[in-house]
C-alpha positions, -999 to 999 in steps of 0.1 A, spaced: 7 -58 -83 35 -79 -97 69 -85 -80 86 -69 -110 66 -37 -106 73 -35 -69 110 -39 -76 109 -12 -103 93 12 -78 120 3 -53 147 14 -78 130 47 -83 125 55 -46 152 72 -25 162 56 8 134 63 32 109 68 4 74 55 8 54 33 -16 18 40 -7 -9 18 -23 -47 21 -18 -74 -3 -28 -109 -12 -20 -106 -48 -30 -97 -69 0 -83 -98 -21 -61 -74 -40 -49 -58 -7 -39 -93 5 -21 -100 -27 -2 -68 -24 9 -77 11 21 -111 -1 42 -96 -29 56 -68 -8 66 -91 21 88 -110 -4 110 -80 -9 133 -75 20 143 -39 9 108 -27 19 95 -23 55 58 -24 61 49 8 81 19 -10 97 25 -18 133 4 -50 128 21 -60 96 -8 -54 73 -26 -21 67 -22 15 80 -49 40 89 -56 65 61 -32 93 65 -49 126 70 -27 140 42 -42 116 16 -72 132 0 -104 111 -3 -111 105 -40 -145 104 -56 -140 66 -62 -133 61 -25 -164 81 -15 -185 60 -38 -170 28 -25 -177 39 11 -213 47 2 -215 11 -11 -200 -2 21 -166 -11 8 -136 -10 31 -105 9 19 -71 -5 25 -40 17 28 -6 0 25 26 18 31 61 5 26 94 23 32 125 17 12 151 6 38 181 -4 17 
């Protein structure tokens, strides 16, 4: 995730729109957090400032199932457009 891509998504979202990102790579999840925290027009929807629980509305993909079988943790990140 690059800063320029996150800003492009921001331009496409309506006010209150959600940018939902999922990964099973912890280092990538940490990188995404770093990039997203630099953009003040997004609000992290995590109460702890990092990751959210997997929403029940998000289907589990075959890749996620395989990763879980291999012991990978899945990271859901959700950011709301606030301005």
